[in-house]
N, C-alpha and C positions, 0 to 999 in steps of 0.2 A: 504493500500500500504506500509506504513512505517513498519507496523507489519510484513508483509510478508518478507520484506528485512531484518529486525532484526532477524527473525526466521532463514533465510538462513545464516546470519553472525554467529549466535550462533551454528547452526547445524554443520557447517564446520570449526568452530573455526578460523574464518578469521582474527580476531584481538584480541589483549590482551590489558589490561589496560596499558597505557603509550606508546603505539605504535605511531610512527609518520608515517602517511599514505600519500603518494603522490597520488593525484587523477588526472588521465589522462583526460583532458577536451579539446575536439575539439571545443565546442560551439554548437554542434548538440543536438537534443532532448535527446538522451540517456545519454550522458555525463553530460548535465545540470541537468537532473533528478538525476543522481547518486550524483553529487556534492551537490545539495540541500538537499537530504536525509541524506547524511553523515554529512553535516553541522548541521542538526537538531538532529542527533544522537550522535554527538561527545562528548558531556558532559555525556550522559548516558553511552556511551562505554568507556569513559576515554581516548580518543585518540586525537591527534593533526592532523589536515589536512593541506596540502599545495597543490597547483595546478601546474601541468605541462602541457604546451601547445606546440604542435609541428606544425610549419608551414612548410609543405612539399615543398612549392614553386611551386605548380602545378596549382593554380587557380588565380594567379596574384592578382588583387585588391580585389577580394572577400575573398581570404585567409587572406589578411591584415586586412580586416574588421572583420573576425572571431577572429583574434588575439586581436584586440582592444576591441571587445565585451567581450571576456573572461577576459581580464585584468580589464576592467571597473567593471564587476560583482565582481571580487575578491576585488577590492578596496572598493566597496560598502559594502561588507560583512566582510572586514578586514581579508581577507585570503591571506597568503603569496603566491606570484605568480612567476613562473619561465617559461621561454620559450626558444625555439631555432628555428632558421630559417635555412632550408636546401634547397639544390638544388637536389631533388630526380632524376630528369631527368638525370643529369650528373652522379650521383652516380650509377644509374641503368646501364648506358652505360659503365661506367668505369669497373664495376664488372660483366658485362654480365648477369644482372638479370632483371626480369620483374619489372615494376613500383611498383606493389603490394608488391612483395617480398622485394625489396629495401626499400620501405617505412616502412614495418614492421620491418625489421632488424634495420633500423636507429632509429625507435621509441624505441624499446627495448634497444638498445645501450644507447640512451639518458637517459631513465628511470633508467638504471643500474648505469650509471655514476652519475646522480643526487642523487640517493639513497645513494651512497657512500659519495658523497660530503656533503650532509646535515645531514647524520646520520639517514635516514629514515629506517623503518622496512618493510613496505609493499607498494605495488603499486596497486591501485584500478582501474580496467578497467570496461567499461560500456557495456560489452557484455550481451545481453538479450536472452530470450527464442526463439525469431525469428532468431537471429544470430545462436543459437544452431541448430535449425531445418535446416537452410540453410547449415551449416557446415556438418551435418550428411548426407544430400543429396549429397553434393559435394564429400564427401569421399566415399559414396556408389557408385557413378558414376566411381570413380577411382579404385574400386575393393579393398577397404581397408579391414583390418581384424577386429577382435573383439575390439581391443584397439581404432582403428580409429572410429568405430561406436559409441564409448563412447563419441565422440565429444569433446567439450570444457570442461576442468576441472574447477570446482568451485574455486579450489586453485591449483596453480602450483609452485613447488619449494619452498613452504612455504613463497613465496614473493608476487606473483601476485594473487590478489583476485578479484572475480566477484560477487558482492552482488546482481546484477540485473539479474543473469542468469536464474532465474525461473519466471521472470516477462515478460509478453508479451508486444509487442509494443503498442497495443491499451491501455493498462493500463498505460504505460508511458505517452502517449499523454493526457490521461484523467487527470493524476496527474498534469502535467504541466499546463493544462488549469485551473484546480481548484485552483492551487497555484499561478496563475498569473506569471509564470516563462517564460520569453522570451528565445528564442533559435535561432540559425542560421540554414539555410538549405543549404546543399551541393547539388547543382543541378546535379552533376555528378552521384549521387546515383540513379537518375532516367533515366540514360542512359543505354541501354541494350547492352553495349559493353564488359562488364565483365561477367564472368560466374556466380558469386554470384548475380549480379544484374538481370541476366536473370532468375535465380531460384526464386528470390524474386518477380520480376515483372510479370513473365510469368507462371512459373511452379506451384508455391504454390497456386495461385488463382484457377488453374485447379484442384489441389489436394483437395482443400476445397469443390469442388462440390461433391467429393466422401466422404469426412470426414471433417465436418466443424470445428472439433477440431484437425486438423492435426498437428498444432504447439505443442499443449499439448501432443499429442500421440507420436510424434517424440522425445520430451524431456523425456517422461517417458521411452521410449525404450532406449534412450542414457544412462539414469541413471542406468538402469538394466545392460547394457553392461559394464559400468564403474565399477560396483560392482563385476561382474564376472571377469573382467580384473584385478582388484586389487588382487583377490585371486591368479590368475596365476602369477601376478607380485611378490608377496611375495615368492612363491615357486621358481621362477626364480632367485631371488636374492640369495637364498641359494645355488642353483645349480651354479650360476655364481662364487661364491667364491670357489666352489669345482673344476670347470673345466677351469677357465680362469685366466691367470696371465698377468700382464702388465709389459712390458720390454722396458724401455727407450721410444722410439717413436712408439711403436707398441703394439698391443694387440694380445695375442695368445689364441685361443680356442682349447683345447685339444680334440682329436678325440673321447674320451669317452662321451663327451657332446652330440654327434650326435646319441647316443643310447637312449636318452631321447625322450619323446613324442614331436611331432612337435610343439604344442603350447608353450612348454617350451624352446626348442632350438631356436625357432624364437625370443622369447623374450631375450634369452641370446645374440643372435646376435645383436638385437637392443640396448641392454645395452652396448655391446662392442663398437658399433658405437658411442653411446653417449659419452662414456668415452674417445674415441679417438678424436672425432671431436667437442664435446661440444653440439651436438644436433642431432636430427633425422629428421630435416626438409627435405622434398622431398624424404625421404626413404619410398618406397611403397612396397607392397607385392611382386611385380615382382623382386625387388632387393633382397629381402630375398630368393626368390626361386632360383635366379641365384647363390647366395652364397651357398645355400644348394646343388645345382647341382655340383659345382666345388669341393665339399668335397669328391665326389666319385672318385675312381681311374681313371687314374693314377696320381701319384704325379706330382707336377709342374703346374697343371692347375691353371689359374688365371682369375680374372675378375676385371673390374673397375666400381665401382658404383658411384652414384651421391655423392656430397660433396668431390670429389677427393679422395675417399678411394679405396685403392688397396687391393685385397684379393688374397692370394696365398695358394694353397694346398701344405703342406710340410709333406708328408707321412701320410696324414690323419688329421693332425693338420692344423688349418687355421690361417694364419698370416694376420692381418689387419694393414695396415699402411697408412699414408697419402702419396699420389702420389708425387714423386719428379721428377724434371727435370733431364735429363741426365747430368752427371758431366764429363766434358772433360778429367779430370786428369786420369780417370779410363781407358782411351784408350792410355795413353801416356807412354813413356819410360824416365827414369831419370838415368843418369850416376852418380854413387856414387864414392866418393874418400875416402882415409884414413882420419880419423879425424871425426869431427862432421859435419854432413850434415844438416845445420840448417833448410833448406826448408822442409825437411822430418822428422826431429827429429830422425835421425839414426846415431849411433856412431859406427865407424868401426876402429878397431886397430889390430896390429899384436902382438902376444905373442910368444916370442922366447924361454923362459925357461919353457918348458912344465912340466918338472919334479917337479918344484916348484909351479905349478899352480893348484889351486882347482877349478874344474868346478862348476859353479852354474847356469847352463842353465835353462831357463823356456820357456814358449811358445813365448816370445818376445826376447829371447837371445839365440843365437846358435853359434856353433863353427865349423870351416871347416879346412881341410888340405890346407894351403896357397900355398904350392909348387905344388899342382895339378891344381891350377887356371891359366887359360890362357884367355886373353881378358879382356874386361871391366867388372866392377861390375855394374850391372844394376838392377834397380827396375822397374817392369812393372806389368801389369795385364794380365790375360789369353787371349789367342787368340784361334781361331778355330784350332783344330788339335794338340794343345800342349800335349806333353808327358813328363812323369816324372818317375824316377826310385826310388821308396820309399826305405827307409832304411831297409836293410836286404834282399832286392830282387835283382835279376840279370836282369830280363827283365823289359822293360818299360811299363808304363800304361798311358792311356789317363787321363788327369787331370779331365775331365768331369766324368769319371768312378770313379776316386779316391774320388771326392766330393760326388758322389752318395753313395759310400760305407760308407762314414762318415756321410751321411744324412745332408749335408750342404744345407741349403735352396737355391733354385735356384736364388732368388733375391740377395743373398749374394755372390754368386760365382764370379761375375764380380768385386767385391769390395775387394777381398782378394789379398794383395800384393804378388808378386813373386820376389824372389831374384835370379838373373841369373848371371852366370859367362860365359861371351861370349854368345853363343846361347843355353847353357844348364841350365835347371832349377835346382837350388841347394836347395831352401827352399821355401815351401808354408807357408808363415808366419802364425803362430798360429795353424798349423796343422801337419807339419812334414818336415824333411829334406830328401834330396836325398842320395842315397847310394854312388854315384860317388865321392863326396868330403868329406866323413866322416873322422873324426879323428881316427887314428889307432895307434898301438904301434910303427909304423915306422915313424909317423909324427914328423917332426922337428919344423916347424913353424905353428902356429895356427892363423887363422883369426877369430876374434870375431866380430859379428854383433849384435847390440843391438838397438831395437826400444824403445824409451823412450819419456815421455811427456816433454813439454816445461819447466816445473818447475824443471826438472832434468838436464837441460842443463848446 
């Protein structure tokens, strides 16, 4: 048993000499087996181990007994012990998550924080071959792709390691019995109210009547899928750097990427989602298909996928961003005055000596014939039916069409400020001024409007 675990550790380079490893221990048979084996191997591997226990607050007195049991074991073996008590029920309700998802999120959050706090390098988790088989079946039911069928990775993010991943549950139970290691039983694992429990308690026993080695077979299959998926992953990383760029709070996938084969573009999309939101939890094949579908014409098509990710087709390029709530200011009007408008960081002044003035306009500084202006100076955002006379033109044009000609992304159009004189649009900030109020040789007084940052105030 120990030799098999050691072989897995070496094969996947799970630890290096000098590593500090957090061992996640619930008190159940799997985690107690993991802890005992790593304790016996720590000197051989040259590593230091500490224990982290999470009390999810779901099982009342029994959970407290688990916590005391793990702490007592650590004291007996002189192992540094850390723990946290959570109220997963409240967290799941507050974040609109299932109990399982909320518990998983909080566990990994705690492990990450503890790792940084104590200077650990790795986190060891007790997933075993049975867990792997159950995961593969669950993902198969959801219609996962090649990567999903690869199941649980032996090493994730070069931090999370799973030394027992190729050990079956019966081997764990045998080891604990022979080593006289006690453990705690979570009775909720025997309740068939969760999908994973149903697979373990009901489906796998049936599958064993067809193949007594079904656990081993599913693990072998998953390992093959992981190897194939790794090959595609390496190619996809190269293509990602070619077709994708990250811009502030969004990720842009250029339309050229969609000429690649589907396995590649699918992985590019997954990588983009990961870079944007930090993970691809709950991203399934159907979400990828939806994203691929909106890339087809016409421009402006959009979809909202899980993790609150918004995807918009911008002339064939796909823009991925985190969904934002509507901002009321974009529907408001603000009257501006001469001088510095501190609320909006806009400086407005009149220039009377035109012949001595050097224009230095840029996309955020523009000049207008002051004597042609009638009515209030207003900053607002576009409304349905807005029209505009671009510089050099006589007839007006819908702002919607003007934006389309400039290929302004649909999601940005409602965020572009408009400077109006009375009811007429004089300047689409960042894009162009109107013909009506342009400065000419006959202009006597010039109005300068300048958008600037707070630091320039």
